[in-house]
C-alpha positions in Angstrom: -0.2 0.1 0.5 1.4 3.7 -0.9 2.0 5.6 1.7 0.2 9.5 2.4 1.8 12.0 -0.4 1.6 15.5 0.5 -0.9 16.7 -2.4 -0.9 20.6 -0.9 2.4 20.3 -3.9 0.1 18.4 -6.8 -2.5 21.1 -6.5 -0.6 23.9 -6.4 -1.6 25.5 -9.3 -5.4 24.0 -9.2 -5.7 25.4 -5.7 -3.7 28.9 -7.3 -6.3 29.2 -10.0 -9.7 28.4 -7.4 -8.4 31.1 -5.2 -8.1 33.4 -7.6 -11.3 32.7 -8.9 -13.5 32.1 -6.0 -11.5 34.1 -3.4 -12.9 37.8 -3.2 -9.8 39.3 -0.7 -7.5 37.6 -3.6 -6.5 40.9 -4.5 -5.3 41.7 -1.3 -2.9 38.4 -1.1 1.1 39.3 -0.4 3.2 38.2 -2.5 7.1 37.2 -2.2 6.7 37.5 1.8 9.9 36.6 3.4 9.3 35.3 7.3 11.8 35.3 9.9 11.3 32.0 11.8 7.9 29.5 11.2 5.2 32.4 11.6 6.9 35.6 12.1 7.0 38.9 9.1 9.0 41.3 9.2 8.9 44.6 7.5 11.3 46.7 6.8 10.1 50.7 7.1 13.0 53.7 6.5 12.7 57.2 6.9 14.2 59.8 5.1 14.9 63.6 5.4 14.2 65.5 2.1 16.9 68.1 -0.4 18.5 70.7 1.2 19.8 73.5 -1.2 23.3 72.5 -2.8 25.9 74.6 -2.6 27.7 74.9 -5.8 31.2 75.3 -3.3 31.7 71.5 -3.5 29.7 68.7 -1.5 26.3 67.7 -0.6 23.8 67.7 2.2 24.0 64.7 4.5 20.8 63.1 6.0 19.8 60.6 8.4 18.6 57.0 7.7 16.2 55.6 9.9 15.6 51.6 9.6 12.8 50.3 12.0 11.3 46.8 11.8 7.8 45.8 12.3 6.9 42.0 13.1 3.7 40.5 13.2 3.0 37.3 13.6 0.8 34.5 12.5 -1.8 33.2 14.6 -5.1 31.8 11.9 -3.8 28.2 12.0 -6.9 26.0 10.8 -7.0 22.4 10.1 -9.6 19.4 9.1 -9.7 15.7 9.1 -12.2 13.1 7.1 -12.6 9.6 7.6 -13.4 8.6 4.1 -14.5 4.4 4.0 -12.3 2.7 1.3 -15.0 1.9 -1.2 -15.6 5.6 -2.0 -11.2 5.8 -2.8 -10.1 4.7 -6.0 -6.6 3.4 -4.8 -5.1 3.4 -8.2 -5.8 7.1 -9.0 -5.6 8.6 -4.8 -5.3 11.7 -6.4 -8.3 11.7 -8.2 -10.1 11.3 -4.5 -8.3 13.7 -2.6 -8.8 16.4 -5.2 -12.7 15.3 -5.1 -12.0 15.8 -1.1 -10.1 19.1 -1.8 -12.2 21.1 -4.6 -15.4 20.6 -2.2 -13.4 21.5 0.6 -12.1 24.5 -0.6 -15.0 26.0 -1.9 -17.8 24.9 0.6 -15.2 25.9 3.7 -12.0 27.2 3.3 -12.3 29.3 0.5 -15.5 31.2 2.4 -13.6 31.0 5.4 -10.2 33.0 4.1 -13.0 35.9 2.4 -15.0 36.0 6.0 -11.7 36.1 8.8 -9.8 38.6 6.3 -12.7 40.8 6.5 -13.4 40.9 10.0 -9.5 41.0 10.9 -8.9 44.2 8.7 -12.1 45.4 10.0 -10.8 44.9 14.1 -7.9 46.1 13.3 -9.2 48.7 11.4 -10.8 50.3 14.9 -7.9 49.0 16.8 -5.7 51.4 14.8 -8.7 54.3 15.9 -10.3 54.5 12.9 -14.2 54.8 13.0 -16.5 53.1 10.5 -18.8 55.3 8.3 -22.4 54.4 9.4 -24.5 56.7 7.2 -27.2 55.1 5.3 -26.6 54.7 1.8 -28.8 55.1 -0.4 -29.3 55.3 -4.3 -29.2 59.4 -4.0 -25.9 59.3 -1.7 -23.9 56.4 -3.2 -21.7 58.3 -5.7 -21.6 60.8 -2.8 -20.4 58.4 -0.2 -17.6 57.0 -2.4 -16.7 60.3 -3.8 -15.4 61.4 -0.2 -13.9 58.1 0.9 -11.6 58.9 -2.7 -11.0 62.5 -2.0 -10.3 61.6 1.6 -7.7 59.0 0.4 -5.9 61.5 -1.6 -5.4 64.0 1.1 -3.9 61.6 2.8 -1.1 60.5 -0.2 -2.9 57.1 -0.3 -2.4 55.9 -4.1 -5.1 56.1 -6.5 -3.3 53.3 -8.7 -4.9 49.8 -7.0 -7.5 50.5 -4.4 -10.5 48.3 -4.5 -13.9 48.2 -3.5 -15.4 45.9 -2.2 -19.4 45.6 -2.1 -22.5 43.7 -0.5 -24.7 43.1 -4.0 -27.4 45.8 -2.0 -24.8 48.4 -2.6 -23.3 47.1 -5.7 -27.2 47.7 -7.5 -27.2 51.4 -6.0 -24.3 51.6 -7.9 -25.8 50.0 -11.0 -28.6 52.3 -10.1 -26.9 55.6 -9.5 -25.2 55.2 -12.7 -28.2 54.9 -14.9 -28.7 58.8 -14.1 -25.1 59.5 -15.9 -23.9 58.7 -19.6 -22.4 55.4 -19.7 -21.0 53.0 -22.4 -23.9 49.5 -22.1 -21.7 46.3 -23.8 -24.0 44.2 -26.4 -22.5 41.1 -27.6 -24.1 40.6 -31.1 -24.1 37.3 -31.6 -25.7 36.3 -28.3 -27.6 39.6 -27.5 -26.6 39.0 -24.1 -26.9 43.1 -22.3 -24.1 43.2 -19.4 -24.6 45.8 -16.8 -22.2 44.5 -14.4 -19.7 47.2 -13.0 -16.1 46.6 -12.4 -14.5 49.9 -12.1 -15.0 53.5 -11.2 -13.4 56.0 -11.4 -10.1 54.0 -11.9 -10.8 51.5 -8.7 -11.8 48.3 -9.0 -15.3 47.6 -7.4 -15.4 43.5 -6.2 -19.4 42.2 -5.4 -18.6 40.2 -2.6 -21.2 37.4 -0.7 -22.6 39.4 2.6 -22.3 36.3 4.6 -18.4 36.7 4.4 -18.4 40.5 5.1 -19.1 40.7 9.0 -17.5 42.6 11.4 -16.9 39.8 13.7 -16.8 35.8 13.5 -17.1 32.9 15.9 -14.5 30.7 14.0 -15.0 27.4 17.1 -16.2 25.4 14.3 -15.9 26.7 10.7 -16.7 30.4 10.6 -20.0 32.0 11.7 -21.4 35.5 12.2 -20.5 36.7 15.9 -23.1 37.8 18.5 -23.6 41.5 18.3 -21.5 41.0 14.3 -22.4 43.8 12.2 -22.6 44.2 8.4 -19.6 45.7 6.4 -21.5 47.7 3.7 -18.7 48.8 1.5 -14.8 48.4 2.1 -12.2 51.0 0.1 -8.8 49.6 0.5 -5.4 49.5 -0.7 -3.8 46.6 -0.7 -0.7 47.8 0.6 -2.3 48.7 3.2 -2.7 45.1 4.5 -0.2 42.3 4.9 -2.3 38.9 3.7 -0.3 35.9 3.8 -1.2 32.1 2.9 2.0 30.3 4.9 1.5 26.6 4.9 -0.7 24.1 3.0 -0.8 20.5 3.7 -3.2 17.7 2.1 -2.7 14.1 2.7 -4.7 11.9 1.7 -3.7 8.7 4.3 -4.2 4.7 2.8 -6.0 2.5 5.3 -3.2 0.5 7.0 -1.3 3.4 7.8 -4.0 4.7 10.4 -6.0 3.0 13.5 -8.9 4.4 12.1 -11.2 2.1 10.8 -11.9 0.6 7.4 -10.6 3.5 4.9 -8.8 6.4 4.6 -7.8 9.7 6.7 -8.4 13.5 4.9 -5.9 15.6 6.4 -6.2 19.8 5.4 -4.2 22.1 7.6 -3.6 25.7 6.0 -1.5 28.4 7.9 -1.9 32.5 7.4 -3.2 35.3 8.8 -3.6 39.4 7.7 -3.2 43.1 9.2 -3.6 46.4 8.4 0.2 47.8 8.7 0.0 51.3 11.0 1.8 53.2 8.8 -0.8 52.7 6.3 -4.1 52.7 8.0 -5.0 55.5 5.8 -5.4 53.1 3.0 -8.6 51.7 4.7 -11.9 53.0 4.6 -14.8 51.3 6.2 -18.4 51.6 5.9 -21.2 49.4 8.2 -24.8 48.6 8.8 
């Protein structure tokens, strides 16, 4: 009987594609993160000073360079195990069985939980750092004004315009579509099929992501899967620049243990572990604006 394989490597491309398609917060994921140990990320920040008048008598004005590190320790470490009867696993193609379990679990549980954790963790960090969520009632007549105010405030605080993402619930996205109906718009019609596309995916250079409301709560209970915590509120709009956050997927472990390699019964053990976290970087917290109801 073959030993268990770590299918996380084998399925890496498939999982990456699945997360890119189905994970609403995929645009926040930080790439090429360097760890100082198994669960700690250290980001360097430089403090410089500006120009001074140049003297034509020679020489340059030397300024100080201060380097500081901000340390982040990952905490969201999750795992699950399933027992699968031996008759439900094709021993000649274990990968197919593992792939089916992985696809089902990732789609129905892992990906939604990752979004829920990231949205709620970002909100919690935002409030800890002194941010106050907007609770203005959003209507068709003011939704664009609220967006404009968020954009103006970020720009005044010198948050880069390029790369901003606006996460909205379907209800708020509907208000955007109605409000945009009063403006001059370009509607794409496929002449071959007659399909009309009214999706709003970009507004003033900002990517709009319509996310499931169930994943956009201010707090969750993660004791068994994830459920909205008592007193949790709905995040309706979240304007964020990805450079303001550190969103890391550190470790992925997926194994299917054949019968005979464990003592749990006549069957196979499927194990899945994921380790990662999200942090709002204190010095870049101006890159987040939140609306809740």
